[in-house]
Wavefront OBJ file of the C-alpha trace (Angstrom):
o trace
v 13.237 86.749 128.254
v 11.372 88.970 126.726
v 12.232 92.064 124.848
v 12.689 95.682 125.732
v 11.302 96.797 122.910
v 10.636 100.139 124.014
v 14.322 100.036 124.953
v 15.226 99.451 121.490
v 13.000 101.820 119.632
v 14.414 104.611 121.628
v 17.957 104.030 120.922
v 17.226 103.563 117.456
v 15.702 107.526 117.346
v 17.909 108.620 119.595
v 20.413 107.666 116.803
v 18.120 107.960 113.714
v 19.794 111.239 112.545
v 22.921 109.133 111.230
v 21.210 107.435 109.308
v 22.046 104.067 107.672
v 21.726 101.108 109.785
v 19.636 102.938 112.533
v 17.481 104.226 109.969
v 16.421 100.907 108.420
v 15.759 99.202 111.695
v 13.679 102.592 112.967
v 12.224 102.140 109.256
v 11.777 98.418 109.272
v 9.739 99.050 112.928
v 7.485 101.733 111.673
v 6.437 99.487 108.547
v 5.562 96.681 110.541
v 3.293 98.680 113.049
v 1.942 100.473 109.695
v 0.838 96.531 108.110
v -0.245 95.603 112.124
v 2.520 93.499 112.689
v 3.831 91.229 109.764
v 4.600 91.441 105.782
v 6.698 89.570 103.647
v 10.212 90.478 103.175
v 9.305 91.226 99.620
v 6.945 93.998 100.440
v 9.109 95.389 102.998
v 11.882 95.960 100.484
v 9.433 97.906 98.205
v 7.970 99.450 101.231
v 11.739 100.687 102.033
v 12.430 101.540 98.587
v 9.579 103.625 98.133
v 10.836 105.786 101.332
v 14.519 105.421 99.791
v 13.403 107.171 96.990
v 11.178 109.421 98.494
v 13.530 110.843 100.464
v 16.041 111.886 97.528
v 18.559 109.943 95.235
v 19.338 106.833 97.126
v 18.850 103.179 97.364
v 18.102 100.980 99.457
v 21.249 98.558 100.564
v 19.970 95.013 100.925
v 22.907 94.300 102.707
v 22.289 96.552 105.903
v 18.844 95.672 105.477
v 19.608 92.081 105.998
v 21.896 92.965 108.951
v 18.801 95.113 110.495
v 16.853 92.091 110.404
v 19.088 89.974 111.867
v 20.046 92.275 114.892
v 16.117 92.916 115.741
v 16.034 89.594 115.804
v 18.688 89.135 117.870
v 17.621 91.549 119.764
v 13.972 89.755 120.444
v 12.089 92.233 118.548
v 11.153 90.875 115.206
v 10.800 87.117 114.156
v 11.528 86.174 110.479
v 10.228 82.835 109.538
v 10.784 81.278 105.854
v 7.794 80.763 104.010
v 5.731 80.234 101.031
v 3.976 83.359 99.831
v 0.484 83.137 97.857
v 0.521 84.907 94.703
v -0.993 84.922 91.314
v 1.635 84.385 89.001
v 2.666 80.476 90.624
v 0.394 78.383 91.830
v 2.757 76.730 94.170
v 3.168 80.305 96.016
v 7.126 81.740 96.003
v 9.268 81.465 99.005
v 9.660 84.927 101.301
v 10.289 85.302 104.641
v 7.661 86.921 106.812
v 8.577 89.541 109.330
v 6.294 89.535 112.308
v 7.201 92.384 115.404
v 6.980 90.322 118.861
v 4.872 92.711 120.431
v 2.974 95.210 118.306
v 1.499 96.761 121.021
v 4.762 98.060 122.738
v 5.775 98.676 119.405
v 2.993 100.851 118.706
v 3.299 103.052 121.952
v 7.185 103.353 121.385
v 6.325 104.994 118.338
v 2.966 107.042 119.192
v 4.441 110.053 118.961
v 6.774 109.594 116.102
v 5.702 111.900 112.678
v 7.006 109.503 110.720
v 3.910 107.516 111.394
v 1.096 110.589 111.963
v -1.175 110.391 108.933
v -0.454 112.749 106.483
v -2.367 116.811 107.314
v -4.621 117.546 104.101
v -4.267 121.121 102.976
l 1 2 3 4 5 6 7 8 9 10 11 12 13 14 15 16 17 18 19 20 21 22 23 24 25 26 27 28 29 30 31 32 33 34 35 36 37 38 39 40 41 42 43 44 45 46 47 48 49 50 51 52 53 54 55 56 57 58 59 60 61 62 63 64 65 66 67 68 69 70 71 72 73 74 75 76 77 78 79 80 81 82 83 84 85 86 87 88 89 90 91 92 93 94 95 96 97 98 99 100 101 102 103 104 105 106 107 108 109 110 111 112 113 114 115 116 117 118 119 120 121 122 123
């Protein structure tokens, strides 16, 4: 059964002001769009940590991130696959998880008017 990404995103947008798990899931979808549909979990953690720091003195809750990824995967929005990520620091690679969106076009269409994804305007 194909996930209804638009419905999931609409529900997340409606509750975004609640923060917490909802915000993490929505920011994960945004990051996946920004990175053209796939991102390593280690890079997602860095991206969401930067966003959390920029928003004020708060830290990324890794437990909530893991729960959010699990819920997005259960809803059919993302796939999570354990894999080796190439790195300059290890000739054999590093274990990581590759997170990919199941339908980038639908996710992008769902967030096309999202101000958080809009390019920054120059003064």
